[in-house]
C-alpha positions as CSV (number, residue, x, y, z in Angstrom):
1,M,87.1,80.7,72.6
2,S,90.9,81.1,72.9
3,S,92.7,79.9,75.9
4,P,93.6,82.7,78.4
5,A,97.2,81.4,78.3
6,S,97.6,81.9,74.6
7,P,99.6,84.9,73.7
8,Q,97.7,85.3,70.5
9,S,94.3,85.4,72.3
10,A,92.3,88.2,70.6
11,R,89.2,87.9,72.7
12,V,88.7,88.6,76.4
13,T,87.6,85.5,78.3
14,P,85.2,85.5,81.2
15,Q,88.0,84.8,83.6
16,Q,90.1,87.7,82.3
17,F,87.0,90.0,82.4
18,K,86.2,89.1,86.0
19,S,89.8,89.4,87.2
20,G,90.2,92.8,85.4
21,L,87.0,94.2,86.8
22,A,87.8,93.0,90.4
23,A,91.3,94.5,90.2
24,W,89.8,97.8,88.6
25,L,87.2,98.2,91.2
26,G,89.5,97.4,94.1
27,W,91.9,100.0,92.8
28,M,89.2,102.5,92.4
29,F,88.1,102.2,96.0
30,D,91.9,102.3,96.9
31,G,92.1,105.7,95.3
32,L,88.8,106.8,97.0
33,D,90.0,105.7,100.6
34,M,93.6,106.9,100.3
35,H,92.6,110.4,99.3
36,L,89.7,111.2,101.5
37,Y,92.2,112.2,104.2
38,T,94.2,114.5,102.0
39,L,91.0,116.5,101.3
40,V,90.6,117.4,105.0
41,A,93.9,116.6,106.5
42,L,95.0,120.0,107.7
43,P,91.7,121.4,109.0
44,F,90.5,118.2,110.5
45,V,93.8,117.6,112.4
46,A,93.7,121.2,113.6
47,E,90.2,120.6,114.8
48,L,91.3,117.5,116.7
49,L,94.3,119.5,118.2
50,R,91.9,122.5,118.9
51,V,94.3,124.9,117.1
52,S,94.3,127.1,114.0
53,P,94.9,125.2,110.7
54,S,97.8,127.7,110.1
55,A,99.5,126.5,113.3
56,Q,102.8,124.6,112.8
57,E,101.5,121.9,115.2
58,A,98.7,121.1,112.9
59,S,101.0,120.8,109.9
60,T,103.4,118.6,111.8
61,K,100.8,116.2,113.2
62,A,99.1,116.0,109.8
63,S,102.4,114.9,108.2
64,L,102.9,112.4,111.0
65,I,99.5,110.8,110.3
66,Q,100.3,110.7,106.5
67,G,103.7,109.2,107.3
68,A,102.0,106.5,109.4
69,F,99.6,105.8,106.6
70,L,102.5,105.4,104.1
71,F,104.4,103.2,106.5
72,G,101.3,101.0,106.9
73,W,100.9,100.9,103.1
74,A,104.4,99.5,102.9
75,M,103.7,97.0,105.6
76,G,100.5,95.9,104.0
77,G,102.3,95.4,100.7
78,A,104.8,93.1,102.3
79,V,102.3,91.2,104.6
80,F,99.3,90.8,102.2
81,G,101.8,90.2,99.4
82,R,103.0,87.1,101.2
83,I,99.5,86.1,102.0
84,G,98.6,86.4,98.3
85,D,101.3,83.9,97.4
86,L,100.2,81.5,100.1
87,I,96.3,81.5,99.9
88,G,95.7,83.0,96.4
89,R,95.0,86.3,94.7
90,S,91.2,86.4,94.9
91,R,91.0,85.5,98.6
92,T,93.7,88.0,99.5
93,L,92.1,90.7,97.4
94,T,88.9,90.3,99.5
95,L,90.8,90.6,102.8
96,T,92.6,93.7,101.6
97,I,89.5,95.6,100.6
98,L,87.7,94.7,103.9
99,T,90.6,96.0,105.9
100,Y,90.9,99.4,104.3
101,A,87.1,99.9,104.1
102,A,86.6,99.1,107.8
103,F,89.4,101.3,109.2
104,T,88.7,104.2,106.9
105,G,85.1,104.2,108.2
106,L,86.4,104.0,111.8
107,S,88.3,107.2,111.2
108,F,85.0,109.0,111.6
109,F,85.2,108.2,115.4
110,A,88.6,109.8,115.9
111,H,88.6,112.3,118.7
112,E,92.3,112.8,119.2
113,W,94.9,113.2,116.4
114,W,96.6,109.9,117.4
115,H,93.3,108.1,117.0
116,L,93.3,109.1,113.4
117,L,97.0,108.1,113.1
118,I,96.1,104.5,114.2
119,F,93.0,104.2,111.9
120,R,95.0,105.5,108.9
121,F,97.8,103.2,109.6
122,L,95.5,100.2,109.8
123,A,93.5,101.2,106.6
124,A,96.8,101.5,104.8
125,L,97.7,97.9,105.4
126,G,94.8,96.9,103.2
127,I,95.5,99.6,100.5
128,G,99.1,98.6,100.2
129,G,98.3,94.9,100.0
130,E,95.6,95.5,97.4
131,W,98.2,96.9,94.9
132,A,100.4,93.9,94.9
133,V,97.5,91.3,94.7
134,G,95.6,93.2,92.0
135,A,98.7,93.7,89.8
136,S,99.7,90.0,90.1
137,L,96.0,88.8,89.3
138,L,96.2,90.7,86.1
139,A,99.7,89.7,85.2
140,E,98.7,86.1,85.5
141,T,95.5,86.2,83.5
142,W,96.1,88.6,80.7
143,P,98.6,88.2,77.8
144,S,101.7,90.3,77.9
145,R,100.8,92.3,74.8
146,W,97.8,93.8,76.6
147,R,99.8,94.9,79.6
148,P,100.8,98.5,78.6
149,W,97.0,99.3,78.2
150,L,96.0,97.3,81.2
151,A,98.5,99.4,83.2
152,A,96.9,102.6,82.0
153,V,93.3,101.3,82.6
154,L,94.2,100.0,86.1
155,Q,95.9,103.1,87.2
156,T,93.0,105.1,85.8
157,A,90.9,103.2,88.4
158,V,92.9,104.9,91.1
159,N,92.3,108.2,89.4
160,T,88.6,107.5,89.2
161,G,88.6,106.8,93.0
162,V,90.4,110.2,93.5
163,L,87.6,111.9,91.5
164,L,85.1,110.1,93.6
165,A,86.9,111.4,96.7
166,C,86.7,114.9,95.2
167,F,83.1,114.5,94.5
168,S,82.5,113.4,98.1
169,G,84.3,116.4,99.3
170,Y,82.1,118.6,97.1
171,V,78.9,117.0,98.3
172,L,80.0,117.2,102.0
173,A,81.3,120.7,101.8
174,G,80.1,122.5,104.9
175,A,79.6,119.2,106.8
176,P,81.8,118.2,109.7
177,Y,85.2,117.1,108.3
178,R,85.0,113.7,109.9
179,A,81.9,112.8,107.9
180,I,83.9,112.3,104.8
181,F,85.4,109.1,106.2
182,L,82.1,107.3,106.2
183,V,82.2,107.2,102.4
184,G,85.1,104.9,102.7
185,V,83.0,102.0,104.0
186,L,81.4,101.4,100.6
187,P,84.2,99.2,99.1
188,A,83.3,96.5,101.7
189,L,80.3,95.6,99.4
190,L,82.6,94.7,96.5
191,T,84.1,91.7,98.5
192,L,80.8,89.8,98.3
193,W,81.0,89.7,94.5
194,I,84.7,88.9,94.4
195,R,84.6,85.8,96.6
196,R,81.7,84.5,94.5
197,A,82.7,85.3,91.0
198,V,86.5,85.7,90.7
199,P,88.5,82.4,90.5
200,E,92.2,82.0,91.4
201,P,94.5,82.3,88.4
202,E,95.3,78.9,86.8
203,I,99.0,79.7,86.7
204,W,99.2,80.3,90.5
205,A,97.2,77.1,91.2
206,T,99.5,75.1,89.0
207,A,102.7,76.5,90.5
208,R,101.3,75.8,94.0
209,E,100.6,72.2,93.1
210,E,103.9,71.5,91.3
211,G,106.2,73.3,93.8
212,K,108.4,71.0,95.7
213,G,110.1,71.5,99.0
214,P,109.6,74.6,101.1
215,R,107.8,77.6,99.6
216,P,110.1,80.5,98.7
217,G,109.8,83.4,101.1
218,L,111.0,86.9,101.5
219,R,114.6,85.9,102.0
220,A,114.5,84.6,98.4
221,L,114.3,88.2,97.1
222,F,117.7,88.8,98.4
223,G,119.2,85.6,97.1
224,P,121.8,85.6,94.3
225,E,119.2,85.4,91.4
226,L,117.0,88.2,92.5
227,R,119.1,90.5,94.8
228,R,120.1,93.0,92.1
229,T,116.5,93.3,90.8
230,T,115.1,93.7,94.3
231,V,117.6,96.5,95.3
232,I,117.1,98.4,92.1
233,V,113.4,98.3,92.1
234,I,113.3,99.4,95.8
235,T,115.6,102.3,94.9
236,V,113.5,103.6,92.0
237,C,110.3,103.2,94.0
238,A,111.7,104.9,97.1
239,L,113.0,108.0,95.2
240,G,109.9,108.3,93.0
241,L,107.2,107.6,95.7
242,T,108.9,109.9,98.3
243,A,108.7,112.9,95.8
244,H,105.3,111.9,94.5
245,W,103.6,111.7,97.9
246,A,105.2,115.0,99.1
247,L,103.2,116.5,96.1
248,M,100.0,114.6,96.7
249,F,100.0,115.5,100.4
250,W,101.5,119.0,100.5
251,H,100.1,120.6,97.3
252,S,96.6,121.0,99.0
253,A,98.2,122.6,102.2
254,H,100.2,124.9,100.0
255,L,97.1,126.2,98.2
256,R,95.0,126.4,101.4
257,T,97.7,128.5,103.1
258,M,97.9,131.0,100.1
259,A,94.1,131.2,100.0
260,R,93.7,131.8,103.7
261,D,96.4,134.4,103.7
262,A,94.5,136.1,100.9
263,G,91.4,136.2,103.1
264,W,89.3,133.5,101.3
265,P,86.3,132.1,103.2
266,K,86.5,128.5,104.3
267,E,84.0,127.2,101.7
268,R,86.0,128.8,98.9
269,V,89.3,127.3,100.3
270,D,87.7,123.8,100.3
271,V,86.5,124.2,96.7
272,L,90.1,125.3,95.7
273,A,91.6,122.1,97.2
274,N,89.0,120.0,95.4
275,H,89.7,121.8,92.2
276,A,93.4,121.2,92.5
277,L,92.9,117.5,93.0
278,Y,90.6,117.4,89.9
279,L,93.3,119.0,87.8
280,L,96.0,116.5,89.0
281,T,93.7,113.6,88.4
282,I,92.6,114.6,84.9
283,G,96.2,115.0,84.0
284,A,97.0,111.6,85.6
285,I,94.4,109.8,83.5
286,I,95.8,111.3,80.3
287,G,99.3,110.5,81.5
288,N,98.5,106.8,82.2
289,F,97.4,106.2,78.6
290,L,100.3,108.3,77.2
291,A,102.8,106.2,79.3
292,G,101.2,102.9,78.0
293,W,101.4,104.1,74.4
294,I,105.1,105.2,74.8
295,A,106.0,102.0,76.6
296,R,104.9,100.0,73.6
297,Y,107.6,101.5,71.6
298,I,110.5,102.2,73.9
299,G,109.8,99.7,76.7
300,Y,108.8,100.1,80.3
301,R,112.3,101.0,81.7
302,R,112.9,104.0,79.3
303,A,109.3,105.2,79.6
304,I,109.4,105.2,83.4
305,A,112.7,107.1,83.3
306,G,111.3,109.7,80.8
307,F,108.1,110.3,82.9
308,F,110.2,110.8,86.1
309,A,112.4,113.3,84.3
310,A,109.3,115.1,83.1
311,Y,107.9,115.0,86.8
312,F,111.2,116.7,87.9
313,I,111.0,119.5,85.3
314,F,107.3,120.2,86.1
315,M,107.9,120.3,89.9
316,M,110.8,122.8,89.4
317,A,108.5,124.9,87.1
318,A,105.5,124.9,89.6
319,Y,107.4,125.5,92.8
320,G,110.7,126.9,91.8
321,V,109.5,130.4,92.2
322,V,106.7,132.0,94.3
323,R,103.4,131.9,92.4
324,D,99.8,132.8,93.3
325,A,97.2,130.0,93.5
326,N,96.0,130.4,89.9
327,A,99.5,130.1,88.6
328,V,100.2,127.0,90.6
329,L,96.9,125.5,89.3
330,F,98.1,125.9,85.7
331,W,100.9,123.3,86.3
332,L,98.9,120.7,88.1
333,P,97.6,118.9,85.0
334,F,101.2,118.6,83.8
335,L,102.3,117.2,87.2
336,G,99.4,114.8,87.0
337,A,100.4,113.6,83.5
338,A,103.9,112.8,84.7
339,Q,102.3,110.3,87.2
340,G,101.9,107.9,84.3
341,A,105.2,106.5,85.5
342,F,103.4,104.7,88.3
343,A,100.9,103.2,85.9
344,L,103.8,101.3,84.2
345,F,104.9,99.8,87.5
346,T,101.6,97.9,87.7
347,M,102.5,95.7,84.8
348,C,106.3,96.0,84.9
349,L,107.1,94.8,88.4
350,P,105.2,91.5,88.9
351,P,106.8,89.7,85.9
352,L,110.2,90.4,87.4
353,F,109.5,87.8,90.1
354,P,108.8,84.1,90.1
355,T,105.2,82.9,90.3
356,L,105.1,82.0,93.9
357,L,107.1,85.1,94.8
358,R,105.2,87.4,92.6
359,T,103.0,89.3,95.1
360,T,105.6,89.0,97.7
361,G,108.3,90.6,95.4
362,A,106.1,93.2,93.7
363,G,104.4,94.1,97.0
364,F,107.6,94.3,99.1
365,C,109.7,96.2,96.6
366,Y,107.0,98.8,95.5
367,N,105.8,99.3,99.0
368,A,109.2,99.3,100.6
369,G,109.5,102.6,98.7
370,R,106.6,103.9,100.8
371,V,108.7,103.5,104.0
372,F,111.0,106.2,102.6
373,A,107.9,108.1,101.4
374,A,106.5,108.0,104.8
375,A,109.7,109.4,106.3
376,G,110.0,111.9,103.5
377,T,106.5,113.2,104.0
378,V,107.6,114.1,107.6
379,V,111.1,115.4,106.8
380,F,110.1,117.5,103.9
381,G,107.2,118.8,105.9
382,L,109.9,120.3,108.3
383,F,111.2,122.4,105.4
384,A,107.7,124.1,105.3
385,Q,108.6,125.8,108.6
386,V,110.3,129.2,108.0
387,G,111.6,130.9,111.1
388,S,111.4,129.7,114.7
389,G,109.3,130.3,117.8
390,A,106.1,132.3,117.7
391,G,107.2,134.0,114.5
392,A,107.4,130.7,112.5
393,I,105.3,130.4,109.3
394,C,104.5,127.6,107.0
395,D,105.7,127.7,103.4
396,H,104.8,124.3,101.9
397,R,106.3,125.5,98.5
398,L,109.8,124.8,99.9
399,A,108.8,121.3,101.0
400,L,107.4,120.6,97.5
401,L,110.5,122.0,95.8
402,Y,113.0,120.1,97.8
403,A,111.1,116.9,97.5
404,G,110.8,117.3,93.6
405,T,114.5,117.1,93.2
406,L,114.3,113.3,94.0
407,F,112.6,112.7,90.6
408,L,115.9,113.3,88.8
409,P,117.9,110.5,90.4
410,A,114.8,108.2,90.1
411,A,114.9,108.9,86.3
412,L,118.6,108.1,86.1
413,V,118.5,104.9,88.1
414,A,115.5,103.7,86.1
415,W,117.2,104.5,82.7
416,F,120.5,102.8,83.4
417,W,119.7,99.9,85.8
418,L,116.0,99.0,86.0
419,P,115.4,95.6,84.4
420,E,113.0,95.5,81.4
421,C,110.5,93.0,82.5
422,D,110.0,91.5,78.9
423,D,113.7,90.7,79.0
424,V,113.9,88.9,82.3
425,H,114.9,85.2,81.8
426,A,117.6,84.7,84.4
427,V,115.8,82.5,86.9
428,P,116.8,79.8,89.4
429,D,117.1,76.2,88.3
430,V,113.5,75.1,88.0
431,S,114.4,71.5,88.1
432,V,115.4,72.0,91.7
433,N,112.3,74.1,92.6
434,P,109.6,74.5,90.0
435,A,107.9,77.0,92.1
436,L,110.5,79.5,91.2
437,A,109.9,79.3,87.5
438,V,109.0,82.6,85.7
439,P,106.4,81.7,83.0
440,E,106.7,83.4,79.6
């Protein structure tokens, strides 16, 4: 059997299979736990506030909770990313999954809106950390020629988790809104297998043993060798993720508001929200593999830029004019397909950073973008309010429209300045600190 390190390896080794399966399952449950809230956000928060779902207070508090979730996601990427470089990928993967499973389940017990905010923030620490650890685990165990397809397959795990969340919402339709959070406890069972079966990547273990002097930390990301890469990656992630999460959070509220205004019963409104997420997710699965295929020919950088440009165009088409619910649904698969850009980040970002800074760098940069996305979810949510006082109404279409404009500068920055990960060779002097070497 060929060595996992061989770039010509044509067969999947047991270690590669186990690491790939662990990352895929971890990301699938990521998708499940992160989207359970979006299915019930507005009505559940309104229930906790004891107000109507159409009240501006419910919309504002729901966006604050989502903002706290995205901020926690960013913090988790930085914190667990650093832990992953210190104690290993497999061990940290276990910790991240336990974290998000436990606190998603505890959301069931929320009785005030701020209880839910705290639980979602803590769950997000694990979800944010799992991304960086899973991406680095695969980048260090699979040959580079597999990576565009691995990016698609791994991102599809998130989409599968979203479909499971939709299915959970369908099964629990009519049940108390809080019941859906109990589904989020299931990922905890996965950790038992990961700790027994998934070894640490050999490349990480070797770098750890050969590293001399103090271990590189977060400050190294802003040193002369990596500063430019760090700033550019954060910029692209901040712009893209802010607009993306505005869509993922507010599209359901937009459809629910239109349906309620049209006099739809509660059960039909819930089905509409689930249907919308199905369409987005199916489009995203197609987009993941399309993005991987295109990246093989034009590279990660141009493919990411192209998909962000498409995202911008589809957002303008979907929300640039007033449409009814069915007309909006038509555009959702196209919006989902444009999300293939995020699949490419999975394999593109980790190789931009040295081995013992890999989960720190990828986790910090990608999830720093979520700090801006957290603020953006709240800020763009304010655009949903039209009018003032008792006569104010919520028009989430405006929030979606304004947020969508951020995809255009994201595409431009990616096209002109984002490094191509296959071309990164400018690294620190490894004779001084071998831990900073970037393996080919």
